[in-house]
N, C-alpha and C positions, 0 to 999 in steps of 0.2 A: 092756453097755458101748458107749459111742459111739466109733466109730473114724472120724474125718474122712478124706475122700478127699484124695489128695495135692494140695497147693496149687501152682498153676501159675505164680506170680509170685515169682521169686527176690528176695531182699533184696540190695541193691547198695550200694557205697560204704562209707567208713569212718566218716563222721560220722553220728551219730544211729542207728547200727546197732541198738542196744538198743531204742530207741523203735520202729523199724520192725519189729523182730522181735516186739515186744509187740503191735503193730497186726496183723501177720500172724497171730499166734497167736489173737488175739481174733476174727478173721474166719474162721479155720479151723473153729471150732465150728459155723458156719452152712453149711459146705460138705459136702454129703452126697449120696448117691444111694441107689438101691434096695439095693445090695449092702453099703454101709458103714453104713447106719442100722439099728441093732438095736432090737428092740421095747422093751427095758428103758429106752431113752433117751427114749421118748415115751409109754409106756402106764402109767397109774396106776390100779390097781384100788381102788375104794372098798371098805373092809372090809365083809364080809358082815354084820357085826353092826350096821351102820348101817341102820335101818329107815326107812320112808317118814316116820314121825312125827319122826324125828331130823333129816332133811335138809330144813329149812324155809328159806323166803326170809329170814325174820327172822334165823335163825342164821347164814346165809351173810353177810348184810349186816352183822351185828354183828361177825363175824370181820374183814371188810374194813375196818371203821372203827377197828380196834384197831392203833395204830402199833406196829411191832416193838419200839421202845425205850421204850414206855410202861410206867411203873412198875406201874400197876394191872394191865396186861396180864400182867406177869411174875408178879404175885401170883395172878392168876386165869387160868391157861392155858386156852386155848380149843381144842376138839377139831379145829377146821379150820385152826388157825394153821400146823401142820406141812404141811398140804395146800397152803396158800397159798404157802409157801416153795418147795415142790416145783414148783408151777406156774410161779412166777417163774424158778426155776432153768432149767427146760426152755425157757421162752420167751426168756430173755435170755442165759443162759450155756450153752445147749444148742442143739438143732437148730432152734429157733424154732417148735416145734409140740408139743402135748401132747394126749392123750386121757384124760379121766377116765371110767372105765367103771363102770357100775353105779348111776347115779342112779335112785332109785325114782320112777317116774312114775305108778304106779297111783293111780286116783281123782283125778288132776289133769286139769283141762281143758287144751285147747291154750293158752289165754291164761295159765293158771297156769304151764304149762311155759315160756312166753315170759318170765314174771316170774322164774322160777327161773334161766333162762339169763342174764338180765341181772344177777341177784344173784351168780351164779357168776363172771362176768367181772369183777365189782367186786373180787374177790380179787386181781386182777392190774393193775387200772387204774381210771380214772374213767369209768363208763358214759356213753354219749351218750343223749339222750332216745330213747325207744322208737320214735318215728316221725320220726327226724331226716332221713330221705331221702324217704319217701313213706308215705301212710297204710297201715297194716297191713303195712309192710315187715319187721316183726320176725317174721312167720310166713310161711314159704316152703312153699307147697302148691299143687297144681293145682286145688284146690277153692276157690271164693270164700269168704273167711274169714267172711262173714256167715252161711254155711251149715254151719260146722264142727260145730254142735251140733243141727242140724235133721235131721229124718228124711230118709233117702236117697230120691231121686227114682227111682222104678222105671224111668223112661225112660233115666236115666243108666246104670243097671245093665245094661239091655238093650243099650246101645251097646257094652258090653264094656270091656276094659282100655284105659286111656289110654297113649299112647306119647309119650315126651319125648326130644328130641334131646340129644346130649352137650353139655356146656358146657366150652369151652376154658379152660385154666389162665389165671388173671388175678389181679390184686389188686383189693380193693374201693375204691371212691371215697367211699361213704357220703354224708354231707350237706354243707352249705355251708361248714363249718369246715375242710374238706379231708379227705384220706384218713385213716382211723383208724389208730392204732398196733396195735390188737388186734381180732381177729374171733373170735367164739364161735358155734358151731353145735351145737345140742342136737337129737339125733335123737328126735323124738316118735314117728314111725312110719316104718319103712323102706319102700322100694318093694317091689312084689311080686317084681320081678326087676331086677337092675342097680342103677344109681344110686350106684356106689362113688365115694368122694371120691378125687380125684387131687391129690397134693401134690408140689411140686417146689421145691427151693432156688433162690432167685434168685442166690445166690452161685455155685452150680454152673453155672447158665446163663451167667453172666458169665465164669466160668473157662473154659468150653468155647469161648465166643466169643473170649476172649483168646488161646486156643491155636490155633483153627482159622480165625477170621475177625476178626483184630485191627483191620482197617481200618474196620469198621463201628462200633466202640465210640465213636469220637469223635462220630458222629451221634447215638447213643443217649444221650449225655451232654448233648445240646442239647434245646431245648424242642419239645414236640408239643402239639397241642390234644387235650383229652380230653373227650368228651361234648358234647351239644348242648342239654341242659336248662338253663333259666335259673338254677336253684339248684345245679346240679351241674357245669356246664361249667367247665373250668379248663385251664391250660396248665402244662407242666413237662416235665422230661426223664424218660426211662425209668430211667436209672441216675443216682444222685447219691451224694455222700459227705457225711455229716454227722458232725463230730467224728472224722473218719478212718474212719467205718463206712460200708460200702456199703449203699445202700437201693435198692429196685426198685419201680417203678410201671408196671404193664403191663395193657392190655386192648386188643387189636388192633381189636375191633369199635368200641369207644368212641373210639379214636384216629381211625379212618376217619370216624366220624360227626362228630367234632369238627372235622376239617379241612374236611369238606363244609359244615358249618354256618358256619364262619368264612370260607368262600369262598377258602380257600388250599389247593389240591390238594397232596397229598403229592409231594415231589420224588422224582426217581429214586433219589437217595442214601437218602432216608428209607424208600422202599419196599424197597430192597435191605437196609437195616438191620433192618427189621421182618420181612422174609422170613427173614433169617438167624436172628433170635430165634425165629421159629416153627419153623424147621428144627431147632433144638436142642430145642424143646418136643416135636418129633415122636419123640424118642428115649425110649422107654418105660423104658429102664434107669435114667433119672433119677427116675422117679416112685415115690413111696410110694402104692400102690393100697390104699385102706382102705374096706372095707364097714362103714359105721356101723350099730351095733345100737341098738335102742330103749334109751334111757337113757345112750347115749354122748354125752359133751360134748367136742367138738373145739375147741381153742383155738389160734389161729395168731398169730404175729407178722406183721402185714400189711406190714411194711417189708421182710421178708426171704423170705417164703414165698408162692408162688402156689398158688391152689387152683382146681380144676375138678371135673367129675364125668363119669362115663360116662352113656350113654343108659340109660333105664329104662322098664320096663313097669309101670304102676300097677294097683292092685286094681280090679276092676269096680265095687265099692261105693265111691262118692265119699267116704264117711265113714271109709274105711280108706286113703285115698290117702296117699302119702308126705308127711310134714310135718317140717320142720326149724324150730326156733326160732332166731332170729339176733339177736345183740347186738354192738355195737361199743364200744370203749373207747379212751381216750387215756392 
C-alpha cells in the first residue's frame, strides 16, 4: 500500500476549500520518501508464464495502439492491456514511478532491447524518435555502441574494470521539443558492482524547502538557463505549476553550463536557491535506492521524479559492461 508522507501546506480560507482540498489530495500521491513508499506501489512482476516468444515488440506496440474505449478492443481483450492500466496508474495516480520486473531478454541484441524499451514506453505515452537527443543516445553504456557485438579487445580486458562516478539526481531534458513527460530505462546488463538507481520525489524536495527554506522557493519559480548545446539549450524555472499540478525540472550541472554559455552568471540568490535544493538532495532518507536487475524496466514521470545513480565498477570484459536502453515519451 502507498502511504504518502504528511503534506506540509495547509488548506486555508473558506472559498474554494473543496477545490483546494482536491488539489492537495492529488499532489499528495507524488509526495513520498524511503520510509513511506512501499514496494507494492511501484513493483510489477511480469507473470512467469510469459516467455521470451510472448513478449515481442509487435505485441507491446499492438497493445499501445488499442484505445481503452475501442469496441473491437473490448471484443478482443489483449494480454498487456491490464499491464498498461497498471503502468499508467502508478505513473499518474501513484508515486510517479514503476518497475516492470522480468522482461525476458535472452537472445536479444542490445539494439533489440532498445526497441523493446521504446515499445514498452508506448504503453504509457507517445514515444519520441530513438535518437531525438544525440546519435545512439538510446543505449547507455561505457562501451562504444559500434562495438557492442564485436569481439572483446584483449587490451581492454587487461586494463581491468572500468570505474564510473556517481550521477546526481536530475530530470531529463531530451531533445529539441522540450523535456519529455516519461522516461524508461531497461536494464540490459547491470554493472559488476554498484550503479544503483537513485529516485526522489520532486514534491518531497519542494515540501522540504517549503518547511525549512521557504525564502528560496520564489527564486526556483523563476527562469534559469539549462544547457549549452544548440538543440538542447533552453530556459525555464525549476518548479512550475501546470493545471494546479507541481512540476520539477532540475539539473545543476546543466544550469551552470547554461548560464556560462549565455554570459549571465548565476546571481547570489540563484546560487543560494540551488544550494538549498542540493542540500535537500543530500538527505538519503528521501531516496528510493534501486539496484536494477537484467530485465527490469524502470519507468518514471519525468515531471515529478528525479533520477540519478551511484558510482559503479564495470566488468573487465567490455562486452559485459553495464548497459541500459533508454526511451522517452510524451
